[in-house]
MIMARKOL-294472 format. One line per 5 residues: number of its first residue (from 1); for each residue x, y, z of N, C-alpha, C, O. Coordinates in Angstrom, 3 decimals. Layout:
REM residues N
NUM	X/Y/Z/X/Y/Z/X/Y/Z/X/Y/Z | ...;
END
This chain:
REM residues 191
1	52.179/91.235/74.044/52.956/90.664/75.137/54.308/91.372/75.189/54.980/91.487/74.164 | 54.716/91.850/76.367/55.992/92.569/76.476/57.178/91.643/76.185/57.157/90.446/76.472 | 58.191/92.249/75.612/59.414/91.514/75.278/60.180/91.183/76.558/60.378/92.047/77.413 | 60.607/89.932/76.682/61.387/89.486/77.852/62.841/89.912/77.649/63.455/89.585/76.634 | 63.379/90.634/78.611/64.746/91.144/78.520/65.624/90.417/79.529/65.274/90.302/80.704;
6	66.749/89.937/79.065/67.739/89.325/79.950/68.648/90.453/80.439/69.556/90.887/79.729 | 68.390/90.917/81.654/69.102/92.085/82.170/70.598/91.830/82.347/71.414/92.717/82.098 | 70.952/90.634/82.772/72.383/90.339/82.941/73.088/90.325/81.590/74.209/90.818/81.467 | 72.441/89.767/80.587/73.035/89.779/79.246/73.200/91.218/78.763/74.218/91.551/78.157 | 72.223/92.061/79.022/72.305/93.464/78.606/73.466/94.157/79.318/74.207/94.916/78.692;
11	73.636/93.905/80.626/74.765/94.484/81.363/76.096/94.028/80.756/77.027/94.820/80.612 | 76.171/92.751/80.408/77.401/92.223/79.820/77.689/92.839/78.455/78.848/93.081/78.116 | 76.657/93.091/77.679/76.843/93.753/76.383/77.366/95.176/76.579/78.225/95.639/75.829 | 76.849/95.851/77.577/77.329/97.205/77.880/78.775/97.140/78.369/79.598/97.976/77.994 | 79.082/96.146/79.207/80.464/95.976/79.685/81.410/95.726/78.517/82.533/96.231/78.511;
16	80.973/94.956/77.535/81.812/94.695/76.360/82.103/95.991/75.607/83.180/96.147/75.032 | 81.156/96.912/75.609/81.393/98.224/74.987/82.438/99.003/75.785/83.288/99.676/75.202 | 82.378/98.913/77.111/83.402/99.550/77.953/84.769/98.987/77.580/85.729/99.741/77.425 | 84.861/97.671/77.437/86.138/97.036/77.098/86.673/97.538/75.769/87.853/97.871/75.652 | 85.799/97.591/74.759/86.257/98.028/73.430/86.812/99.446/73.497/87.865/99.737/72.930;
21	86.100/100.319/74.191/86.556/101.709/74.303/87.855/101.778/75.089/88.806/102.433/74.663 | 87.902/101.101/76.242/89.107/101.129/77.084/90.309/100.578/76.332/91.409/101.121/76.441 | 90.115/99.514/75.574/91.218/98.897/74.828/91.713/99.801/73.707/92.908/99.823/73.409 | 90.813/100.539/73.090/91.186/101.378/71.944/91.633/102.782/72.335/92.550/103.336/71.729 | 90.973/103.368/73.367/91.228/104.783/73.669/91.538/105.063/75.130/91.761/106.216/75.500;
26	91.557/104.044/75.959/91.819/104.237/77.380/90.525/104.355/78.167/89.481/104.714/77.621 | 90.603/104.053/79.436/89.413/104.035/80.279/88.722/105.389/80.401/87.491/105.421/80.424 | 89.443/106.514/80.481/88.733/107.795/80.588/87.759/108.051/79.435/86.798/108.803/79.599 | 87.991/107.443/78.285/87.082/107.620/77.146/85.780/106.839/77.317/84.818/107.079/76.588 | 85.740/105.914/78.264/84.549/105.087/78.483/83.546/105.824/79.365/83.329/105.460/80.521;
31	82.944/106.859/78.801/81.899/107.619/79.495/80.552/106.951/79.241/80.432/106.098/78.361 | 79.550/107.337/80.007/78.214/106.785/79.790/77.766/107.007/78.343/77.241/106.097/77.702 | 77.975/108.205/77.846/77.547/108.551/76.484/78.294/107.713/75.438/77.673/107.161/74.530 | 79.619/107.617/75.562/80.411/106.849/74.592/80.075/105.361/74.646/79.989/104.697/73.614 | 79.889/104.856/75.841/79.558/103.440/75.992/78.189/103.157/75.382/78.011/102.154/74.690;
36	77.230/104.029/75.634/75.898/103.849/75.051/75.979/103.822/73.528/75.372/102.965/72.886 | 76.719/104.750/72.959/76.852/104.802/71.499/77.522/103.538/70.965/77.088/102.985/69.954 | 78.567/103.084/71.633/79.290/101.886/71.193/78.423/100.638/71.329/78.473/99.747/70.481 | 77.628/100.577/72.396/76.760/99.419/72.632/75.491/99.468/71.785/74.774/98.474/71.670 | 75.219/100.632/71.191/74.009/100.770/70.384/72.740/100.846/71.208/71.676/100.396/70.784;
41	72.872/101.429/72.403/71.712/101.604/73.281/71.650/103.063/73.716/72.569/103.838/73.449 | 70.580/103.426/74.377/70.455/104.807/74.844/71.286/105.023/76.102/71.540/104.096/76.870 | 71.698/106.258/76.288/72.430/106.591/77.510/71.537/106.360/78.726/72.012/105.967/79.791 | 70.272/106.601/78.560/69.313/106.390/79.650/69.317/104.920/80.099/69.219/104.631/81.291 | 69.431/104.000/79.138/69.469/102.581/79.486/70.742/102.249/80.269/70.696/101.506/81.249;
46	71.867/102.798/79.834/73.126/102.575/80.554/72.994/103.111/81.975/73.418/102.456/82.927 | 72.414/104.289/82.124/72.208/104.864/83.458/71.261/104.003/84.283/71.450/103.856/85.490 | 70.254/103.438/83.649/69.306/102.573/84.354/70.039/101.378/84.966/69.797/101.014/86.117 | 70.933/100.776/84.188/71.630/99.587/84.668/72.744/99.896/85.661/72.990/99.106/86.572 | 73.411/101.017/85.502/74.597/101.270/86.319/74.538/102.529/87.167/75.228/102.607/88.184;
51	73.757/103.494/86.793/73.651/104.723/87.580/74.783/105.695/87.337/74.554/106.850/86.976 | 76.002/105.231/87.535/77.154/106.127/87.406/78.226/105.491/86.526/78.257/104.278/86.320 | 79.086/106.337/86.026/80.224/105.863/85.236/81.099/104.945/86.081/81.575/103.916/85.602 | 81.309/105.321/87.334/82.170/104.512/88.214/81.614/103.102/88.386/82.366/102.131/88.317 | 80.306/102.980/88.609/79.715/101.644/88.783/79.779/100.838/87.483/80.009/99.629/87.504;
56	79.575/101.509/86.374/79.657/100.831/85.075/81.076/100.299/84.849/81.262/99.150/84.449 | 82.057/101.139/85.105/83.451/100.728/84.911/83.834/99.602/85.867/84.540/98.675/85.471 | 83.383/99.666/87.105/83.694/98.621/88.087/83.079/97.293/87.649/83.731/96.251/87.720 | 81.837/97.330/87.201/81.187/96.107/86.730/81.982/95.511/85.564/82.236/94.306/85.532 | 82.370/96.355/84.612/83.124/95.883/83.447/84.453/95.262/83.877/84.862/94.236/83.334;
61	85.123/95.875/84.844/86.383/95.322/85.353/86.152/93.978/86.031/86.873/93.014/85.773 | 85.152/93.916/86.892/84.872/92.661/87.592/84.527/91.544/86.608/84.934/90.397/86.793 | 83.777/91.888/85.563/83.377/90.880/84.583/84.572/90.382/83.772/84.712/89.177/83.565 | 85.419/91.272/83.319/86.565/90.811/82.517/87.573/90.061/83.391/88.252/89.153/82.912 | 87.673/90.432/84.658/88.542/89.701/85.585/88.003/88.291/85.801/88.774/87.332/85.847;
66	86.686/88.162/85.932/86.072/86.838/86.083/86.296/85.990/84.833/86.544/84.788/84.930 | 86.209/86.608/83.677/86.442/85.861/82.428/87.901/85.422/82.314/88.182/84.318/81.849 | 88.816/86.271/82.731/90.233/85.895/82.715/90.478/84.729/83.675/91.235/83.809/83.364 | 89.836/84.774/84.836/89.978/83.684/85.807/89.407/82.384/85.244/89.964/81.311/85.472 | 88.314/82.477/84.520/87.724/81.286/83.907/88.657/80.696/82.847/88.794/79.477/82.745;
71	89.292/81.558/82.066/90.279/81.075/81.086/91.422/80.352/81.798/91.882/79.301/81.351 | 91.871/80.932/82.912/92.963/80.319/83.671/92.525/78.958/84.211/93.270/77.982/84.118 | 91.320/78.891/84.775/90.825/77.608/85.302/90.748/76.553/84.196/91.119/75.399/84.408 | 90.269/76.952/83.023/90.163/76.006/81.905/91.544/75.520/81.477/91.732/74.339/81.181 | 92.496/76.426/81.447/93.864/76.035/81.053/94.446/75.069/82.078/95.081/74.081/81.709;
76	94.236/75.346/83.350/94.775/74.484/84.403/94.094/73.115/84.411/94.727/72.108/84.727 | 92.818/73.077/84.068/92.091/71.805/84.048/92.593/70.883/82.938/92.378/69.672/82.989 | 93.254/71.450/81.947/93.689/70.674/80.785/95.127/70.165/80.886/95.645/69.599/79.923 | 95.777/70.358/82.033/97.185/69.964/82.144/97.385/68.941/83.248/96.506/68.708/84.078 | 98.567/68.337/83.234/99.004/67.471/84.324/99.324/68.392/85.505/100.150/69.294/85.361;
81	98.697/68.191/86.661/98.845/69.161/87.754/100.144/69.058/88.555/100.108/68.964/89.782 | 101.275/69.073/87.881/102.557/69.139/88.580/102.876/70.608/88.846/102.388/71.476/88.123 | 103.675/70.906/89.853/104.010/72.312/90.111/104.579/73.025/88.883/104.191/74.156/88.590 | 105.487/72.377/88.171/106.088/73.015/86.997/105.034/73.306/85.922/105.025/74.391/85.340 | 104.163/72.353/85.662/103.122/72.546/84.641/102.134/73.631/85.056/101.671/74.405/84.219;
86	101.815/73.687/86.335/100.882/74.705/86.826/101.488/76.097/86.686/100.826/77.021/86.214 | 102.737/76.247/87.093/103.398/77.554/86.973/103.481/77.957/85.503/103.185/79.099/85.151 | 103.881/77.028/84.656/103.988/77.313/83.219/102.629/77.765/82.673/102.545/78.777/81.977 | 101.587/77.032/82.984/100.251/77.367/82.474/99.807/78.744/82.956/99.251/79.527/82.187 | 100.052/79.033/84.221/99.671/80.346/84.768/100.388/81.475/84.035/99.769/82.473/83.665;
91	101.675/81.319/83.830/102.452/82.383/83.194/102.104/82.530/81.719/101.950/83.649/81.228 | 101.980/81.425/81.015/101.693/81.507/79.583/100.282/82.028/79.320/100.033/82.657/78.292 | 99.371/81.772/80.236/98.009/82.305/80.075/98.009/83.827/80.119/97.115/84.459/79.555 | 98.986/84.418/80.771/99.053/85.882/80.878/99.540/86.550/79.598/99.363/87.756/79.426 | 100.148/85.788/78.704/100.643/86.379/77.458/99.479/86.633/76.500/98.603/85.782/76.351;
96	99.465/87.792/75.854/98.395/88.101/74.895/98.621/87.346/73.584/99.233/87.867/72.651 | 98.116/86.110/73.531/98.432/85.215/72.420/97.285/85.012/71.433/97.481/84.395/70.386 | 96.101/85.515/71.745/94.963/85.418/70.830/94.121/86.685/70.990/94.398/87.519/71.852 | 93.103/86.818/70.159/92.296/88.045/70.190/91.694/88.299/71.568/91.706/89.427/72.060 | 91.172/87.249/72.183/90.530/87.392/73.485/91.528/87.844/74.552/91.247/88.765/75.318;
101	92.687/87.199/74.600/93.672/87.572/75.625/94.296/88.937/75.336/94.670/89.654/76.264 | 94.412/89.304/74.055/94.905/90.656/73.738/93.918/91.708/74.232/94.321/92.721/74.804 | 92.628/91.472/74.014/91.619/92.408/74.512/91.701/92.499/76.033/91.723/93.598/76.587 | 91.745/91.361/76.706/91.808/91.359/78.172/93.036/92.112/78.669/92.956/92.880/79.629 | 94.157/91.891/78.019/95.393/92.548/78.435/95.310/94.054/78.236/95.724/94.820/79.105;
106	94.783/94.478/77.105/94.649/95.916/76.834/93.679/96.564/77.825/93.924/97.669/78.309 | 92.591/95.880/78.119/91.608/96.426/79.066/92.221/96.525/80.456/92.082/97.551/81.122 | 92.898/95.468/80.901/93.535/95.533/82.223/94.596/96.632/82.270/94.738/97.307/83.290 | 95.333/96.818/81.191/96.326/97.901/81.152/95.641/99.262/81.265/96.148/100.156/81.943 | 94.504/99.423/80.614/93.763/100.688/80.698/93.293/100.941/82.129/93.357/102.069/82.618;
111	92.824/99.898/82.793/92.384/100.045/84.185/93.566/100.351/85.106/93.454/101.185/86.005 | 94.679/99.686/84.886/95.861/99.947/85.730/96.312/101.391/85.585/96.629/102.050/86.575 | 96.341/101.885/84.349/96.744/103.279/84.126/95.762/104.230/84.806/96.178/105.206/85.429 | 94.479/103.957/84.693/93.472/104.826/85.312/93.549/104.766/86.839/93.261/105.756/87.512 | 93.933/103.617/87.384/94.013/103.463/88.840/95.086/104.352/89.458/95.037/104.637/90.654;
116	96.046/104.788/88.665/97.067/105.701/89.181/96.454/107.017/89.638/97.001/107.698/90.506 | 95.313/107.373/89.048/94.662/108.647/89.365/93.305/108.475/90.032/92.711/109.453/90.487 | 92.811/107.249/90.095/91.500/106.986/90.688/91.619/105.811/91.648/91.613/104.656/91.222 | 91.727/106.100/92.946/91.928/105.022/93.921/90.803/103.987/93.936/91.014/102.857/94.376 | 89.605/104.360/93.460/88.508/103.391/93.422/88.768/102.263/92.424/88.141/101.206/92.500;
121	89.681/102.486/91.503/90.006/101.460/90.512/91.229/100.639/90.906/91.578/99.673/90.228 | 91.874/101.025/91.997/93.057/100.288/92.450/92.641/98.902/92.934/91.563/98.739/93.506 | 93.491/97.907/92.706/93.163/96.552/93.155/93.013/96.498/94.670/93.691/97.213/95.408 | 92.112/95.634/95.110/91.952/95.452/96.551/92.851/94.303/97.006/93.695/93.838/96.240 | 92.679/93.852/98.224/93.546/92.815/98.789/93.520/91.501/98.035/94.500/90.756/98.061;
126	92.420/91.201/97.365/92.309/89.951/96.614/92.418/90.192/95.115/91.760/89.521/94.320 | 93.253/91.152/94.738/93.404/91.449/93.319/94.048/90.263/92.607/94.735/89.459/93.238 | 93.832/90.150/91.305/94.388/89.009/90.571/95.906/88.889/90.678/96.430/87.775/90.706 | 96.616/89.999/90.739/98.073/89.941/90.867/98.504/89.290/92.168/99.416/88.463/92.178 | 97.857/89.656/93.262/98.166/89.056/94.555/97.797/87.584/94.603/98.532/86.768/95.159;
131	96.653/87.250/94.017/96.244/85.848/93.961/97.231/85.028/93.140/97.570/83.902/93.505 | 97.688/85.596/92.036/98.671/84.903/91.192/99.959/84.661/91.967/100.499/83.555/91.947 | 100.451/85.687/92.647/101.698/85.527/93.406/101.570/84.432/94.455/102.483/83.621/94.614 | 100.457/84.396/95.168/100.268/83.368/96.193/100.182/81.974/95.562/100.736/81.011/96.093 | 99.486/81.875/94.432/99.373/80.577/93.754/100.737/80.108/93.259/101.075/78.931/93.382;
136	101.511/81.022/92.706/102.855/80.658/92.232/103.743/80.249/93.400/104.470/79.260/93.311 | 103.687/81.002/94.489/104.525/80.687/95.656/104.215/79.289/96.184/105.121/78.566/96.600 | 102.952/78.911/96.169/102.567/77.569/96.613/103.225/76.505/95.738/103.699/75.488/96.245 | 103.255/76.736/94.438/103.841/75.767/93.509/105.367/75.791/93.534/106.015/74.849/93.078 | 105.934/76.863/94.064/107.394/77.006/94.126/107.927/76.712/95.526/108.973/77.231/95.916;
141	107.224/75.899/96.266/107.612/75.593/97.645/109.023/75.022/97.737/109.666/75.138/98.780 | 109.510/74.409/96.667/110.858/73.826/96.671/111.955/74.893/96.640/113.098/74.616/97.003 | 111.614/76.099/96.214/112.618/77.163/96.070/113.066/77.655/97.441/112.350/77.515/98.432 | 114.249/78.226/97.477/114.763/78.760/98.743/113.866/79.884/99.265/113.627/79.983/100.469 | 113.375/80.723/98.364/112.498/81.844/98.729/111.276/81.845/97.803/111.237/82.609/96.838;
146	110.284/80.999/98.085/109.138/80.863/97.184/108.407/82.180/96.904/108.028/82.452/95.765 | 108.213/82.986/97.930/107.484/84.243/97.737/108.254/85.190/96.831/107.673/85.820/95.948 | 109.569/85.292/97.049/110.378/86.167/96.195/110.418/85.662/94.756/110.361/86.456/93.816 | 110.517/84.355/94.582/110.506/83.793/93.224/109.167/84.088/92.544/109.126/84.456/91.371 | 108.078/83.922/93.293/106.749/84.194/92.733/106.615/85.664/92.350/106.086/85.987/91.286;
151	107.090/86.543/93.210/107.037/87.978/92.890/107.889/88.298/91.670/107.504/89.110/90.829 | 109.040/87.660/91.579/109.903/87.874/90.421/109.239/87.426/89.126/109.327/88.113/88.108 | 108.574/86.271/89.164/107.875/85.795/87.968/106.714/86.722/87.607/106.493/87.020/86.433 | 105.974/87.176/88.621/104.857/88.095/88.362/105.370/89.405/87.767/104.762/89.958/86.850 | 106.490/89.896/88.296/107.076/91.136/87.763/107.577/90.926/86.337/107.435/91.805/85.487;
156	108.158/89.766/86.080/108.606/89.460/84.723/107.418/89.502/83.763/107.517/90.063/82.672 | 106.303/88.911/84.167/105.127/88.897/83.298/104.545/90.299/83.134/104.013/90.636/82.077 | 104.647/91.112/84.183/104.157/92.495/84.091/104.947/93.287/83.058/104.439/94.259/82.500 | 106.185/92.879/82.799/106.982/93.515/81.759/106.815/92.856/80.400/106.753/93.545/79.382 | 106.740/91.532/80.372/106.620/90.820/79.095/105.281/91.068/78.410/105.215/91.224/77.191;
161	104.230/91.102/79.195/102.890/91.218/78.613/102.728/92.491/77.788/102.332/92.402/76.626 | 103.020/93.680/78.340/102.899/94.873/77.490/103.938/94.892/76.368/103.688/95.459/75.305 | 105.095/94.280/76.595/106.111/94.239/75.540/105.605/93.453/74.330/105.916/93.800/73.190 | 104.833/92.405/74.572/104.229/91.656/73.465/103.174/92.518/72.775/103.132/92.583/71.546 | 102.330/93.174/73.556/101.294/94.037/72.967/101.898/95.129/72.098/101.362/95.463/71.041;
166	103.013/95.678/72.548/103.647/96.781/71.831/104.552/96.318/70.689/105.113/97.142/69.966 | 104.691/95.004/70.527/105.492/94.478/69.432/106.980/94.382/69.720/107.767/94.084/68.822 | 107.368/94.629/70.946/108.783/94.511/71.322/109.232/93.061/71.229/110.334/92.770/70.762 | 108.365/92.148/71.681/108.617/90.713/71.587/107.420/90.047/70.931/106.291/90.527/71.036 | 107.678/88.942/70.258/106.581/88.101/69.790/106.140/87.222/70.959/106.833/87.127/71.972;
171	104.998/86.592/70.812/104.545/85.647/71.841/105.573/84.528/71.988/105.839/84.068/73.099 | 106.144/84.096/70.881/107.138/83.015/70.919/108.395/83.451/71.673/108.952/82.674/72.449 | 108.839/84.674/71.452/110.016/85.172/72.176/109.723/85.301/73.670/110.562/84.955/74.501 | 108.546/85.792/74.007/108.173/85.909/75.422/108.048/84.530/76.055/108.436/84.333/77.207 | 107.511/83.583/75.310/107.404/82.209/75.811/108.791/81.637/76.084/108.987/80.934/77.075;
176	109.744/81.928/75.222/111.120/81.451/75.427/111.713/82.028/76.711/112.442/81.334/77.419 | 111.410/83.283/77.019/111.884/83.893/78.268/111.269/83.159/79.459/111.967/82.828/80.417 | 109.968/82.907/79.396/109.289/82.177/80.475/109.922/80.802/80.643/110.239/80.397/81.761 | 110.106/80.087/79.548/110.683/78.739/79.618/112.090/78.760/80.211/112.454/77.875/80.986 | 112.872/79.762/79.852/114.222/79.892/80.397/114.171/80.002/81.924/114.922/79.324/82.625;
181	113.294/80.847/82.424/113.203/81.028/83.877/112.652/79.784/84.565/113.092/79.434/85.660 | 111.708/79.127/83.941/111.163/77.909/84.546/112.202/76.797/84.570/112.279/76.037/85.536 | 112.994/76.699/83.523/114.068/75.696/83.506/115.017/75.942/84.668/115.395/75.008/85.375 | 115.403/77.195/84.863/116.296/77.539/85.973/115.658/77.174/87.313/116.296/76.543/88.155 | 114.410/77.566/87.507/113.742/77.319/88.790/113.557/75.832/89.072/113.801/75.371/90.187;
186	113.132/75.095/88.074/112.818/73.695/88.326/114.023/72.778/88.159/114.006/71.661/88.676 | 115.065/73.206/87.457/116.302/72.424/87.433/116.965/72.448/88.804/117.616/71.480/89.196 | 116.804/73.552/89.535/117.328/73.612/90.907/116.664/72.542/91.762/117.306/71.922/92.610 | 115.382/72.333/91.530/114.646/71.325/92.294/115.139/69.921/91.932/115.299/69.064/92.801 | 115.375/69.702/90.642/115.804/68.372/90.186/117.261/68.091/90.543/117.654/66.944/90.753;
191	118.060/69.168/90.606/119.498/68.998/90.799/119.924/68.926/92.186/121.116/68.783/92.458;
END
């Protein structure tokens, strides 16, 4: 009797190999051959599932983005849904504070760097950064300029996140920066 193969699980295992390579050596190192070796499968199998390096990389990006969104949804489901708590949860979820979030952050950084030279990897109109800014702006409706405040917070996180990865700040120090800005933003609302 032939062995039953879960094709989606196999694709996800291959995507996880893309992530490991991208996180350790950058996205250009995630070739079909390297990914196959890392995943412990044949290059022919990787080609069967994805056809091209570009499709394999896109699938891996879409999958890790979906997983990051699921982490965000879980974090938001566990809090009191006040605007301040929602903004705090969104921002703190972006900090690389555990193994999973460090991997996600490193992989997203590898994709962002590669997108500078490969327009196919550039975020589209519904990229996570744009979605985050819109979600933050909704929660910051009390601010004089909600969109600008949301963009400022997103830009702050774009700087804090790699700074934590590189050891410039600890997660606790980055959290203190986030808390400082949230206190300023929401004290204006209370005052």
